[in-house]
PyMOL Python script that loads the backbone (N, CA, C, O; Angstrom):
from pymol import cmd

cmd.read_pdbstr("""\
ATOM      1  N   UNK A   1      17.258  12.749  -2.715  1.00  0.00           N
ATOM      2  CA  UNK A   1      15.801  12.809  -3.196  1.00  0.00           C
ATOM      3  C   UNK A   1      16.140  13.412  -4.488  1.00  0.00           C
ATOM      4  O   UNK A   1      16.688  14.487  -4.731  1.00  0.00           O
ATOM      5  N   UNK A   2      15.492  12.066  -5.628  1.00  0.00           N
ATOM      6  CA  UNK A   2      15.117  13.530  -7.044  1.00  0.00           C
ATOM      7  C   UNK A   2      13.245  13.110  -7.162  1.00  0.00           C
ATOM      8  O   UNK A   2      12.291  12.540  -6.634  1.00  0.00           O
ATOM      9  N   UNK A   3      13.597  13.697  -7.980  1.00  0.00           N
ATOM     10  CA  UNK A   3      11.610  13.884  -8.961  1.00  0.00           C
ATOM     11  C   UNK A   3      10.951  12.632  -8.851  1.00  0.00           C
ATOM     12  O   UNK A   3       9.801  12.573  -8.417  1.00  0.00           O
ATOM     13  N   UNK A   4      11.852  11.203  -9.360  1.00  0.00           N
ATOM     14  CA  UNK A   4      10.988   9.888  -9.621  1.00  0.00           C
ATOM     15  C   UNK A   4      10.858   9.590  -7.930  1.00  0.00           C
ATOM     16  O   UNK A   4       9.682   9.298  -7.714  1.00  0.00           O
ATOM     17  N   UNK A   5      11.369   9.573  -7.121  1.00  0.00           N
ATOM     18  CA  UNK A   5      11.074   9.088  -5.832  1.00  0.00           C
ATOM     19  C   UNK A   5       9.955  10.383  -5.005  1.00  0.00           C
ATOM     20  O   UNK A   5       9.591  10.251  -3.836  1.00  0.00           O
ATOM     21  N   UNK A   6       9.676  11.206  -5.613  1.00  0.00           N
ATOM     22  CA  UNK A   6       8.730  12.187  -5.423  1.00  0.00           C
ATOM     23  C   UNK A   6       7.326  11.793  -5.578  1.00  0.00           C
ATOM     24  O   UNK A   6       6.274  11.713  -4.943  1.00  0.00           O
ATOM     25  N   UNK A   7       7.981  11.524  -7.074  1.00  0.00           N
ATOM     26  CA  UNK A   7       6.963  11.149  -7.672  1.00  0.00           C
ATOM     27  C   UNK A   7       6.221   9.460  -6.671  1.00  0.00           C
ATOM     28  O   UNK A   7       5.468   9.497  -5.698  1.00  0.00           O
ATOM     29  N   UNK A   8       6.805   8.136  -7.395  1.00  0.00           N
ATOM     30  CA  UNK A   8       6.514   7.213  -6.502  1.00  0.00           C
ATOM     31  C   UNK A   8       5.560   7.769  -5.208  1.00  0.00           C
ATOM     32  O   UNK A   8       4.336   7.644  -5.261  1.00  0.00           O
ATOM     33  N   UNK A   9       6.202   8.363  -4.101  1.00  0.00           N
ATOM     34  CA  UNK A   9       5.819   8.746  -2.938  1.00  0.00           C
ATOM     35  C   UNK A   9       4.973   8.957  -3.221  1.00  0.00           C
ATOM     36  O   UNK A   9       4.194   8.012  -3.097  1.00  0.00           O
ATOM     37  N   UNK A  10       4.462  10.034  -3.714  1.00  0.00           N
ATOM     38  CA  UNK A  10       2.339  10.089  -3.848  1.00  0.00           C
ATOM     39  C   UNK A  10       1.517   9.720  -5.141  1.00  0.00           C
ATOM     40  O   UNK A  10       0.594  10.426  -5.547  1.00  0.00           O
ATOM     41  N   UNK A  11       2.010   8.324  -5.875  1.00  0.00           N
ATOM     42  CA  UNK A  11       1.457   7.407  -6.628  1.00  0.00           C
ATOM     43  C   UNK A  11       0.804   6.636  -5.318  1.00  0.00           C
ATOM     44  O   UNK A  11      -0.341   6.691  -4.870  1.00  0.00           O
ATOM     45  N   UNK A  12       2.117   5.797  -4.815  1.00  0.00           N
ATOM     46  CA  UNK A  12       1.700   5.448  -3.504  1.00  0.00           C
ATOM     47  C   UNK A  12       1.259   6.434  -2.436  1.00  0.00           C
ATOM     48  O   UNK A  12       0.162   6.701  -2.925  1.00  0.00           O
ATOM     49  N   UNK A  13       1.306   6.987  -1.602  1.00  0.00           N
ATOM     50  CA  UNK A  13       0.303   7.583  -1.263  1.00  0.00           C
ATOM     51  C   UNK A  13      -1.605   7.998  -1.497  1.00  0.00           C
ATOM     52  O   UNK A  13      -2.678   7.995  -0.894  1.00  0.00           O
ATOM     53  N   UNK A  14      -1.174   8.215  -2.405  1.00  0.00           N
ATOM     54  CA  UNK A  14      -2.558   8.454  -3.031  1.00  0.00           C
ATOM     55  C   UNK A  14      -3.215   6.942  -2.973  1.00  0.00           C
ATOM     56  O   UNK A  14      -4.279   6.848  -2.360  1.00  0.00           O
ATOM     57  N   UNK A  15      -2.820   6.101  -3.394  1.00  0.00           N
ATOM     58  CA  UNK A  15      -3.291   4.470  -3.369  1.00  0.00           C
ATOM     59  C   UNK A  15      -3.520   4.373  -1.900  1.00  0.00           C
ATOM     60  O   UNK A  15      -4.610   3.914  -1.559  1.00  0.00           O
ATOM     61  N   UNK A  16      -2.721   4.709  -1.022  1.00  0.00           N
ATOM     62  CA  UNK A  16      -2.199   4.319   0.236  1.00  0.00           C
ATOM     63  C   UNK A  16      -4.451   4.933   0.947  1.00  0.00           C
ATOM     64  O   UNK A  16      -5.435   4.483   1.534  1.00  0.00           O
ATOM     65  N   UNK A  17      -4.011   5.963   0.366  1.00  0.00           N
ATOM     66  CA  UNK A  17      -5.782   7.101   0.575  1.00  0.00           C
ATOM     67  C   UNK A  17      -6.774   6.362   0.027  1.00  0.00           C
ATOM     68  O   UNK A  17      -7.809   5.892   0.499  1.00  0.00           O
ATOM     69  N   UNK A  18      -6.199   6.334  -1.233  1.00  0.00           N
ATOM     70  CA  UNK A  18      -8.180   5.482  -1.719  1.00  0.00           C
ATOM     71  C   UNK A  18      -8.312   4.260  -0.972  1.00  0.00           C
ATOM     72  O   UNK A  18      -9.388   3.921  -0.477  1.00  0.00           O
ATOM     73  N   UNK A  19      -7.516   3.753  -0.897  1.00  0.00           N
ATOM     74  CA  UNK A  19      -7.905   1.731  -0.023  1.00  0.00           C
ATOM     75  C   UNK A  19      -8.924   2.537   1.184  1.00  0.00           C
ATOM     76  O   UNK A  19     -10.136   2.347   1.295  1.00  0.00           O
ATOM     77  N   UNK A  20      -8.258   3.283   1.863  1.00  0.00           N
ATOM     78  CA  UNK A  20      -8.973   3.617   3.282  1.00  0.00           C
ATOM     79  C   UNK A  20      -9.844   4.174   3.212  1.00  0.00           C
ATOM     80  O   UNK A  20     -10.527   4.400   4.211  1.00  0.00           O
ATOM     81  N   UNK A  21     -10.146   4.590   2.068  1.00  0.00           N
ATOM     82  CA  UNK A  21     -11.699   5.408   1.831  1.00  0.00           C
ATOM     83  C   UNK A  21     -13.198   3.943   2.122  1.00  0.00           C
ATOM     84  O   UNK A  21     -14.242   3.769   2.750  1.00  0.00           O
ATOM     85  N   UNK A  22     -12.204   3.195   1.064  1.00  0.00           N
ATOM     86  CA  UNK A  22     -13.295   2.438   0.320  1.00  0.00           C
ATOM     87  C   UNK A  22     -14.008   1.803   1.881  1.00  0.00           C
ATOM     88  O   UNK A  22     -15.218   1.616   2.012  1.00  0.00           O
ATOM     89  N   UNK A  23     -12.669   1.453   3.309  1.00  0.00           N
ATOM     90  CA  UNK A  23     -13.204   1.263   4.460  1.00  0.00           C
ATOM     91  C   UNK A  23     -14.815   1.249   4.565  1.00  0.00           C
ATOM     92  O   UNK A  23     -15.568   0.296   4.769  1.00  0.00           O
ATOM     93  N   UNK A  24     -15.183   3.015   4.297  1.00  0.00           N
ATOM     94  CA  UNK A  24     -16.252   3.213   4.453  1.00  0.00           C
ATOM     95  C   UNK A  24     -17.709   3.710   3.561  1.00  0.00           C
ATOM     96  O   UNK A  24     -18.187   4.833   3.406  1.00  0.00           O
ATOM     97  N   UNK A  25     -18.337   1.840   2.878  1.00  0.00           N
ATOM     98  CA  UNK A  25     -19.065   2.673   2.292  1.00  0.00           C
ATOM     99  C   UNK A  25     -20.781   2.572   2.206  1.00  0.00           C
ATOM    100  O   UNK A  25     -21.510   1.933   2.965  1.00  0.00           O
ATOM    101  N   UNK A  26     -21.182   3.419   1.024  1.00  0.00           N
ATOM    102  CA  UNK A  26     -22.694   3.452   1.974  1.00  0.00           C
ATOM    103  C   UNK A  26     -23.094   4.363   2.864  1.00  0.00           C
ATOM    104  O   UNK A  26     -24.091   4.983   2.495  1.00  0.00           O
ATOM    105  N   UNK A  27     -22.770   4.588   3.654  1.00  0.00           N
ATOM    106  CA  UNK A  27     -23.091   4.886   5.115  1.00  0.00           C
ATOM    107  C   UNK A  27     -22.357   4.313   6.249  1.00  0.00           C
ATOM    108  O   UNK A  27     -22.428   4.797   7.379  1.00  0.00           O
ATOM    109  N   UNK A  28     -21.526   3.100   5.899  1.00  0.00           N
ATOM    110  CA  UNK A  28     -21.230   2.009   7.054  1.00  0.00           C
ATOM    111  C   UNK A  28     -19.956   1.621   6.765  1.00  0.00           C
ATOM    112  O   UNK A  28     -19.168   2.072   5.933  1.00  0.00           O
ATOM    113  N   UNK A  29     -19.804   0.361   7.877  1.00  0.00           N
ATOM    114  CA  UNK A  29     -18.020   0.265   6.642  1.00  0.00           C
ATOM    115  C   UNK A  29     -18.070  -0.951   6.842  1.00  0.00           C
ATOM    116  O   UNK A  29     -18.708  -1.570   7.694  1.00  0.00           O
ATOM    117  N   UNK A  30     -16.838  -1.600   5.411  1.00  0.00           N
ATOM    118  CA  UNK A  30     -17.123  -2.402   5.221  1.00  0.00           C
ATOM    119  C   UNK A  30     -16.268  -3.669   5.661  1.00  0.00           C
ATOM    120  O   UNK A  30     -15.103  -4.011   5.458  1.00  0.00           O
ATOM    121  N   UNK A  31     -17.330  -4.213   6.341  1.00  0.00           N
ATOM    122  CA  UNK A  31     -16.435  -5.534   6.748  1.00  0.00           C
ATOM    123  C   UNK A  31     -15.777  -6.910   6.043  1.00  0.00           C
ATOM    124  O   UNK A  31     -15.631  -7.977   6.640  1.00  0.00           O
ATOM    125  N   UNK A  32     -15.481  -6.704   4.910  1.00  0.00           N
ATOM    126  CA  UNK A  32     -14.516  -7.716   4.452  1.00  0.00           C
ATOM    127  C   UNK A  32     -13.484  -6.494   3.601  1.00  0.00           C
ATOM    128  O   UNK A  32     -12.648  -7.023   2.868  1.00  0.00           O
ATOM    129  N   UNK A  33     -13.463  -4.909   3.627  1.00  0.00           N
ATOM    130  CA  UNK A  33     -12.445  -4.699   3.177  1.00  0.00           C
ATOM    131  C   UNK A  33     -11.740  -4.542   4.279  1.00  0.00           C
ATOM    132  O   UNK A  33     -10.534  -4.748   4.421  1.00  0.00           O
ATOM    133  N   UNK A  34     -12.626  -4.117   5.180  1.00  0.00           N
ATOM    134  CA  UNK A  34     -11.250  -4.323   6.769  1.00  0.00           C
ATOM    135  C   UNK A  34     -10.500  -5.335   6.594  1.00  0.00           C
ATOM    136  O   UNK A  34      -9.271  -5.348   6.516  1.00  0.00           O
ATOM    137  N   UNK A  35     -11.630  -6.672   6.495  1.00  0.00           N
ATOM    138  CA  UNK A  35     -10.336  -8.015   6.521  1.00  0.00           C
ATOM    139  C   UNK A  35      -9.134  -8.306   6.030  1.00  0.00           C
ATOM    140  O   UNK A  35      -8.074  -8.566   6.598  1.00  0.00           O
ATOM    141  N   UNK A  36      -9.658  -8.175   4.021  1.00  0.00           N
ATOM    142  CA  UNK A  36      -8.440  -8.321   3.497  1.00  0.00           C
ATOM    143  C   UNK A  36      -7.373  -7.226   3.967  1.00  0.00           C
ATOM    144  O   UNK A  36      -6.170  -7.184   3.707  1.00  0.00           O
ATOM    145  N   UNK A  37      -8.004  -6.516   4.587  1.00  0.00           N
ATOM    146  CA  UNK A  37      -7.103  -4.710   5.359  1.00  0.00           C
ATOM    147  C   UNK A  37      -5.935  -6.028   6.443  1.00  0.00           C
ATOM    148  O   UNK A  37      -4.737  -6.299   6.361  1.00  0.00           O
ATOM    149  N   UNK A  38      -6.748  -6.399   7.111  1.00  0.00           N
ATOM    150  CA  UNK A  38      -5.913  -7.519   7.826  1.00  0.00           C
ATOM    151  C   UNK A  38      -5.167  -8.524   7.933  1.00  0.00           C
ATOM    152  O   UNK A  38      -4.350  -8.994   8.725  1.00  0.00           O
ATOM    153  N   UNK A  39      -5.693  -8.782   6.817  1.00  0.00           N
ATOM    154  CA  UNK A  39      -4.998 -10.542   6.066  1.00  0.00           C
ATOM    155  C   UNK A  39      -3.770  -9.650   5.856  1.00  0.00           C
ATOM    156  O   UNK A  39      -2.803  -9.754   6.610  1.00  0.00           O
ATOM    157  N   UNK A  40      -3.795  -8.750   4.816  1.00  0.00           N
ATOM    158  CA  UNK A  40      -2.943  -8.142   3.693  1.00  0.00           C
ATOM    159  C   UNK A  40      -2.074  -7.742   4.610  1.00  0.00           C
ATOM    160  O   UNK A  40      -1.000  -8.125   4.146  1.00  0.00           O
ATOM    161  N   UNK A  41      -1.786  -7.040   5.953  1.00  0.00           N
ATOM    162  CA  UNK A  41      -1.080  -6.240   6.830  1.00  0.00           C
ATOM    163  C   UNK A  41      -0.184  -7.729   7.014  1.00  0.00           C
ATOM    164  O   UNK A  41       0.810  -8.176   6.442  1.00  0.00           O
ATOM    165  N   UNK A  42      -0.948  -8.169   7.957  1.00  0.00           N
ATOM    166  CA  UNK A  42      -0.608  -9.861   8.388  1.00  0.00           C
ATOM    167  C   UNK A  42       0.453 -11.100   7.845  1.00  0.00           C
ATOM    168  O   UNK A  42       1.032 -12.166   8.056  1.00  0.00           O
ATOM    169  N   UNK A  43       0.212 -10.163   7.120  1.00  0.00           N
ATOM    170  CA  UNK A  43       1.035 -11.430   5.428  1.00  0.00           C
ATOM    171  C   UNK A  43       2.266 -10.054   5.546  1.00  0.00           C
ATOM    172  O   UNK A  43       3.470 -10.009   5.799  1.00  0.00           O
ATOM    173  N   UNK A  44       1.333  -9.160   5.252  1.00  0.00           N
ATOM    174  CA  UNK A  44       3.247  -8.672   4.498  1.00  0.00           C
ATOM    175  C   UNK A  44       4.186  -8.314   6.331  1.00  0.00           C
ATOM    176  O   UNK A  44       5.277  -7.750   6.410  1.00  0.00           O
ATOM    177  N   UNK A  45       3.430  -8.789   7.463  1.00  0.00           N
ATOM    178  CA  UNK A  45       4.064  -8.712   8.314  1.00  0.00           C
ATOM    179  C   UNK A  45       5.494 -10.034   8.835  1.00  0.00           C
ATOM    180  O   UNK A  45       6.630 -10.008   9.311  1.00  0.00           O
ATOM    181  N   UNK A  46       4.119 -11.406   8.184  1.00  0.00           N
ATOM    182  CA  UNK A  46       5.616 -11.950   8.368  1.00  0.00           C
ATOM    183  C   UNK A  46       5.644 -12.569   6.936  1.00  0.00           C
ATOM    184  O   UNK A  46       5.415 -13.777   6.893  1.00  0.00           O
ATOM    185  N   UNK A  47       5.824 -12.095   6.065  1.00  0.00           N
ATOM    186  CA  UNK A  47       6.997 -11.877   4.894  1.00  0.00           C
ATOM    187  C   UNK A  47       8.244 -10.661   5.364  1.00  0.00           C
ATOM    188  O   UNK A  47       9.315 -10.551   4.766  1.00  0.00           O
ATOM    189  N   UNK A  48       7.823  -9.798   6.572  1.00  0.00           N
ATOM    190  CA  UNK A  48       9.080  -8.174   6.273  1.00  0.00           C
ATOM    191  C   UNK A  48       8.578  -7.571   4.138  1.00  0.00           C
ATOM    192  O   UNK A  48       9.326  -6.906   3.420  1.00  0.00           O
ATOM    193  N   UNK A  49       7.238  -8.092   3.755  1.00  0.00           N
ATOM    194  CA  UNK A  49       7.698  -7.254   2.679  1.00  0.00           C
ATOM    195  C   UNK A  49       7.761  -5.199   3.299  1.00  0.00           C
ATOM    196  O   UNK A  49       7.529  -4.650   4.376  1.00  0.00           O
ATOM    197  N   UNK A  50       8.164  -4.732   2.025  1.00  0.00           N
ATOM    198  CA  UNK A  50       7.979  -3.516   2.154  1.00  0.00           C
ATOM    199  C   UNK A  50       8.585  -2.521   1.262  1.00  0.00           C
ATOM    200  O   UNK A  50       9.736  -2.089   1.194  1.00  0.00           O
ATOM    201  N   UNK A  51       7.034  -2.150   0.293  1.00  0.00           N
ATOM    202  CA  UNK A  51       7.120  -1.733  -0.455  1.00  0.00           C
ATOM    203  C   UNK A  51       8.496  -0.275  -0.280  1.00  0.00           C
ATOM    204  O   UNK A  51       9.398  -0.301  -1.117  1.00  0.00           O
ATOM    205  N   UNK A  52       8.505   0.086   0.061  1.00  0.00           N
ATOM    206  CA  UNK A  52       9.052   1.518   0.464  1.00  0.00           C
ATOM    207  C   UNK A  52      10.695   1.136   0.151  1.00  0.00           C
ATOM    208  O   UNK A  52      11.331   1.701  -0.739  1.00  0.00           O
ATOM    209  N   UNK A  53      11.272   0.067   1.050  1.00  0.00           N
ATOM    210  CA  UNK A  53      12.231  -0.105   1.003  1.00  0.00           C
ATOM    211  C   UNK A  53      12.897  -0.936  -0.561  1.00  0.00           C
ATOM    212  O   UNK A  53      14.071  -0.717  -0.860  1.00  0.00           O
ATOM    213  N   UNK A  54      11.878  -2.024  -1.611  1.00  0.00           N
ATOM    214  CA  UNK A  54      11.762  -2.118  -2.158  1.00  0.00           C
ATOM    215  C   UNK A  54      12.151  -1.405  -3.244  1.00  0.00           C
ATOM    216  O   UNK A  54      12.907  -1.822  -4.121  1.00  0.00           O
ATOM    217  N   UNK A  55      11.661  -0.371  -3.200  1.00  0.00           N
ATOM    218  CA  UNK A  55      11.968   1.321  -4.400  1.00  0.00           C
ATOM    219  C   UNK A  55      12.950   1.997  -3.480  1.00  0.00           C
ATOM    220  O   UNK A  55      12.795   3.163  -3.119  1.00  0.00           O
ATOM    221  N   UNK A  56      13.913   1.280  -3.127  1.00  0.00           N
ATOM    222  CA  UNK A  56      15.058   2.205  -2.958  1.00  0.00           C
ATOM    223  C   UNK A  56      14.795   3.785  -1.556  1.00  0.00           C
ATOM    224  O   UNK A  56      15.668   4.433  -0.978  1.00  0.00           O
ATOM    225  N   UNK A  57      13.030   3.918  -1.442  1.00  0.00           N
ATOM    226  CA  UNK A  57      13.241   4.726  -0.256  1.00  0.00           C
ATOM    227  C   UNK A  57      12.454   4.341   1.225  1.00  0.00           C
ATOM    228  O   UNK A  57      11.337   4.695   1.601  1.00  0.00           O
ATOM    229  N   UNK A  58      12.875   3.984   1.512  1.00  0.00           N
ATOM    230  CA  UNK A  58      13.326   3.390   3.374  1.00  0.00           C
ATOM    231  C   UNK A  58      12.463   3.787   4.657  1.00  0.00           C
ATOM    232  O   UNK A  58      13.148   3.893   5.674  1.00  0.00           O
ATOM    233  N   UNK A  59      10.602   4.115   4.874  1.00  0.00           N
ATOM    234  CA  UNK A  59      11.241   4.970   5.404  1.00  0.00           C
ATOM    235  C   UNK A  59      11.317   5.333   7.049  1.00  0.00           C
ATOM    236  O   UNK A  59      10.949   4.394   7.755  1.00  0.00           O
ATOM    237  N   UNK A  60      11.718   6.491   7.738  1.00  0.00           N
ATOM    238  CA  UNK A  60      12.458   6.296   8.967  1.00  0.00           C
ATOM    239  C   UNK A  60      11.146   5.952  10.352  1.00  0.00           C
ATOM    240  O   UNK A  60      11.519   6.175  11.504  1.00  0.00           O
ATOM    241  N   UNK A  61       9.982   5.532  10.173  1.00  0.00           N
ATOM    242  CA  UNK A  61       9.028   4.968  11.089  1.00  0.00           C
ATOM    243  C   UNK A  61       9.485   3.237  11.681  1.00  0.00           C
ATOM    244  O   UNK A  61       9.404   2.572  10.649  1.00  0.00           O
ATOM    245  N   UNK A  62       9.612   2.950  12.026  1.00  0.00           N
ATOM    246  CA  UNK A  62       9.988   1.483  12.344  1.00  0.00           C
ATOM    247  C   UNK A  62       8.746   0.716  11.791  1.00  0.00           C
ATOM    248  O   UNK A  62       7.969   0.868  12.733  1.00  0.00           O
ATOM    249  N   UNK A  63       8.066  -0.018  10.850  1.00  0.00           N
ATOM    250  CA  UNK A  63       7.041  -0.368  10.648  1.00  0.00           C
ATOM    251  C   UNK A  63       5.867  -0.564   9.438  1.00  0.00           C
ATOM    252  O   UNK A  63       5.122  -1.402   8.930  1.00  0.00           O
ATOM    253  N   UNK A  64       6.308   0.957   9.366  1.00  0.00           N
ATOM    254  CA  UNK A  64       5.420   1.245   8.484  1.00  0.00           C
ATOM    255  C   UNK A  64       5.575   0.920   7.081  1.00  0.00           C
ATOM    256  O   UNK A  64       4.723   0.484   6.307  1.00  0.00           O
ATOM    257  N   UNK A  65       6.323   1.092   6.952  1.00  0.00           N
ATOM    258  CA  UNK A  65       6.071   0.323   5.052  1.00  0.00           C
ATOM    259  C   UNK A  65       5.503  -0.670   5.214  1.00  0.00           C
ATOM    260  O   UNK A  65       4.511  -1.017   4.573  1.00  0.00           O
ATOM    261  N   UNK A  66       5.916  -1.146   5.892  1.00  0.00           N
ATOM    262  CA  UNK A  66       5.595  -3.106   6.438  1.00  0.00           C
ATOM    263  C   UNK A  66       3.765  -3.127   5.795  1.00  0.00           C
ATOM    264  O   UNK A  66       3.401  -3.763   4.806  1.00  0.00           O
ATOM    265  N   UNK A  67       2.750  -2.149   6.787  1.00  0.00           N
ATOM    266  CA  UNK A  67       1.655  -1.898   7.153  1.00  0.00           C
ATOM    267  C   UNK A  67       0.897  -1.158   6.092  1.00  0.00           C
ATOM    268  O   UNK A  67      -0.305  -1.374   5.936  1.00  0.00           O
ATOM    269  N   UNK A  68       1.883   0.143   4.983  1.00  0.00           N
ATOM    270  CA  UNK A  68       1.672   0.595   4.011  1.00  0.00           C
ATOM    271  C   UNK A  68       1.159  -0.140   3.064  1.00  0.00           C
ATOM    272  O   UNK A  68       0.108   0.027   2.446  1.00  0.00           O
ATOM    273  N   UNK A  69       2.305  -1.336   2.934  1.00  0.00           N
ATOM    274  CA  UNK A  69       2.526  -2.740   1.667  1.00  0.00           C
ATOM    275  C   UNK A  69       1.335  -3.571   2.428  1.00  0.00           C
ATOM    276  O   UNK A  69       1.236  -4.584   1.735  1.00  0.00           O
ATOM    277  N   UNK A  70       0.489  -3.662   3.368  1.00  0.00           N
ATOM    278  CA  UNK A  70      -0.347  -4.515   3.169  1.00  0.00           C
ATOM    279  C   UNK A  70      -1.408  -3.930   2.656  1.00  0.00           C
ATOM    280  O   UNK A  70      -2.091  -4.471   1.787  1.00  0.00           O
ATOM    281  N   UNK A  71      -1.682  -2.621   3.204  1.00  0.00           N
ATOM    282  CA  UNK A  71      -2.330  -1.815   2.785  1.00  0.00           C
ATOM    283  C   UNK A  71      -2.825  -1.948   1.528  1.00  0.00           C
ATOM    284  O   UNK A  71      -3.917  -2.473   1.311  1.00  0.00           O
ATOM    285  N   UNK A  72      -1.706  -1.268   0.191  1.00  0.00           N
ATOM    286  CA  UNK A  72      -1.998  -0.960  -0.519  1.00  0.00           C
ATOM    287  C   UNK A  72      -2.110  -3.584  -1.325  1.00  0.00           C
ATOM    288  O   UNK A  72      -2.894  -4.097  -2.123  1.00  0.00           O
ATOM    289  N   UNK A  73      -1.220  -4.076  -0.714  1.00  0.00           N
ATOM    290  CA  UNK A  73      -1.690  -5.788  -1.178  1.00  0.00           C
ATOM    291  C   UNK A  73      -3.006  -5.853  -1.131  1.00  0.00           C
ATOM    292  O   UNK A  73      -3.422  -6.461  -2.117  1.00  0.00           O
ATOM    293  N   UNK A  74      -4.286  -5.313  -0.058  1.00  0.00           N
ATOM    294  CA  UNK A  74      -5.109  -5.495  -0.280  1.00  0.00           C
ATOM    295  C   UNK A  74      -6.191  -5.852  -0.920  1.00  0.00           C
ATOM    296  O   UNK A  74      -7.146  -6.618  -0.794  1.00  0.00           O
ATOM    297  N   UNK A  75      -5.487  -4.564  -2.117  1.00  0.00           N
ATOM    298  CA  UNK A  75      -6.080  -4.194  -3.615  1.00  0.00           C
ATOM    299  C   UNK A  75      -6.735  -5.147  -4.475  1.00  0.00           C
ATOM    300  O   UNK A  75      -7.726  -5.290  -5.192  1.00  0.00           O
ATOM    301  N   UNK A  76      -5.225  -5.996  -3.863  1.00  0.00           N
ATOM    302  CA  UNK A  76      -5.643  -7.035  -4.977  1.00  0.00           C
ATOM    303  C   UNK A  76      -4.040  -7.431  -6.159  1.00  0.00           C
ATOM    304  O   UNK A  76      -3.079  -6.722  -6.457  1.00  0.00           O
ATOM    305  N   UNK A  77      -4.431  -8.939  -6.568  1.00  0.00           N
ATOM    306  CA  UNK A  77      -3.214  -8.279  -7.611  1.00  0.00           C
ATOM    307  C   UNK A  77      -2.753  -7.409  -8.978  1.00  0.00           C
ATOM    308  O   UNK A  77      -1.744  -7.044  -9.582  1.00  0.00           O
ATOM    309  N   UNK A  78      -4.958  -7.310  -9.050  1.00  0.00           N
ATOM    310  CA  UNK A  78      -4.155  -6.529 -10.332  1.00  0.00           C
ATOM    311  C   UNK A  78      -4.256  -5.132  -9.757  1.00  0.00           C
ATOM    312  O   UNK A  78      -4.296  -4.520 -10.825  1.00  0.00           O
ATOM    313  N   UNK A  79      -4.303  -4.507  -9.136  1.00  0.00           N
ATOM    314  CA  UNK A  79      -4.162  -3.392  -8.642  1.00  0.00           C
ATOM    315  C   UNK A  79      -2.566  -2.843  -8.208  1.00  0.00           C
ATOM    316  O   UNK A  79      -2.021  -1.821  -8.627  1.00  0.00           O
ATOM    317  N   UNK A  80      -2.057  -3.756  -7.329  1.00  0.00           N
ATOM    318  CA  UNK A  80       0.139  -4.216  -7.778  1.00  0.00           C
ATOM    319  C   UNK A  80      -0.011  -4.607  -8.530  1.00  0.00           C
ATOM    320  O   UNK A  80      -0.588  -5.470  -7.870  1.00  0.00           O
ATOM    321  N   UNK A  81      -0.132  -5.038  -9.772  1.00  0.00           N
ATOM    322  CA  UNK A  81       0.271  -5.207 -11.125  1.00  0.00           C
ATOM    323  C   UNK A  81       0.349  -3.292 -11.804  1.00  0.00           C
ATOM    324  O   UNK A  81       1.291  -2.765 -12.396  1.00  0.00           O
ATOM    325  N   UNK A  82      -0.953  -2.691 -11.433  1.00  0.00           N
ATOM    326  CA  UNK A  82      -0.926  -1.582 -12.560  1.00  0.00           C
ATOM    327  C   UNK A  82      -0.024  -0.851 -11.800  1.00  0.00           C
ATOM    328  O   UNK A  82       0.709  -0.293 -12.616  1.00  0.00           O
ATOM    329  N   UNK A  83       0.476  -0.415 -10.139  1.00  0.00           N
ATOM    330  CA  UNK A  83       0.620  -0.051  -9.513  1.00  0.00           C
ATOM    331  C   UNK A  83       2.331   0.176  -9.486  1.00  0.00           C
ATOM    332  O   UNK A  83       2.973   1.213  -9.320  1.00  0.00           O
ATOM    333  N   UNK A  84       2.821  -1.338  -9.737  1.00  0.00           N
ATOM    334  CA  UNK A  84       3.537  -2.048 -10.633  1.00  0.00           C
ATOM    335  C   UNK A  84       4.330  -1.278 -11.485  1.00  0.00           C
ATOM    336  O   UNK A  84       5.539  -1.046 -11.446  1.00  0.00           O
ATOM    337  N   UNK A  85       3.345  -0.871 -12.365  1.00  0.00           N
ATOM    338  CA  UNK A  85       3.443  -0.705 -14.588  1.00  0.00           C
ATOM    339  C   UNK A  85       3.879   0.838 -13.822  1.00  0.00           C
ATOM    340  O   UNK A  85       4.844   1.441 -14.291  1.00  0.00           O
ATOM    341  N   UNK A  86       3.361   1.244 -13.009  1.00  0.00           N
ATOM    342  CA  UNK A  86       3.537   3.208 -12.955  1.00  0.00           C
ATOM    343  C   UNK A  86       4.878   3.603 -12.591  1.00  0.00           C
ATOM    344  O   UNK A  86       5.583   4.449 -13.141  1.00  0.00           O
ATOM    345  N   UNK A  87       5.170   2.786 -11.460  1.00  0.00           N
ATOM    346  CA  UNK A  87       6.448   3.086 -10.963  1.00  0.00           C
ATOM    347  C   UNK A  87       7.674   2.617 -11.744  1.00  0.00           C
ATOM    348  O   UNK A  87       8.758   3.097 -12.076  1.00  0.00           O
ATOM    349  N   UNK A  88       7.192   1.770 -11.851  1.00  0.00           N
ATOM    350  CA  UNK A  88       8.934   1.533 -13.364  1.00  0.00           C
ATOM    351  C   UNK A  88       9.172   1.925 -14.272  1.00  0.00           C
ATOM    352  O   UNK A  88      10.165   1.766 -14.982  1.00  0.00           O
ATOM    353  N   UNK A  89       7.576   2.971 -14.489  1.00  0.00           N
ATOM    354  CA  UNK A  89       8.759   2.821 -16.007  1.00  0.00           C
ATOM    355  C   UNK A  89       9.073   4.546 -15.946  1.00  0.00           C
ATOM    356  O   UNK A  89       9.835   5.064 -16.762  1.00  0.00           O
TER     357      UNK A  89
END
""", "prot")
cmd.dss("prot")
cmd.show_as("cartoon", "prot")
cmd.util.cbc("prot")
cmd.orient("prot")
C-alpha cells in the first residue's frame, strides 16, 4: 500500500463520517438526510458501484464499499465531483 492509497482512504473516511453526522441536526434526526442515504445506497447496490474498487483498493468486507459509496453519493453530484478532483490529483 502506498501513501496515495492511505490519503485516499483517509479522505473518503472523513467524508463518510461527515455524511453520517448530518443525520442528526438541531437535536433531531433529519428525515431528508436518511432518505437520501437510503436511496443512494439502494442505487449503489442496484448498480454494483464501489468507489473503493474503482480507486484500486477493494475492501475485505463484502458489500461495505457499495454501502460507503451510497453514503457518499447521498451528498450529491457537486460533492462527488469535488471528491473526485481531490482523489485524482
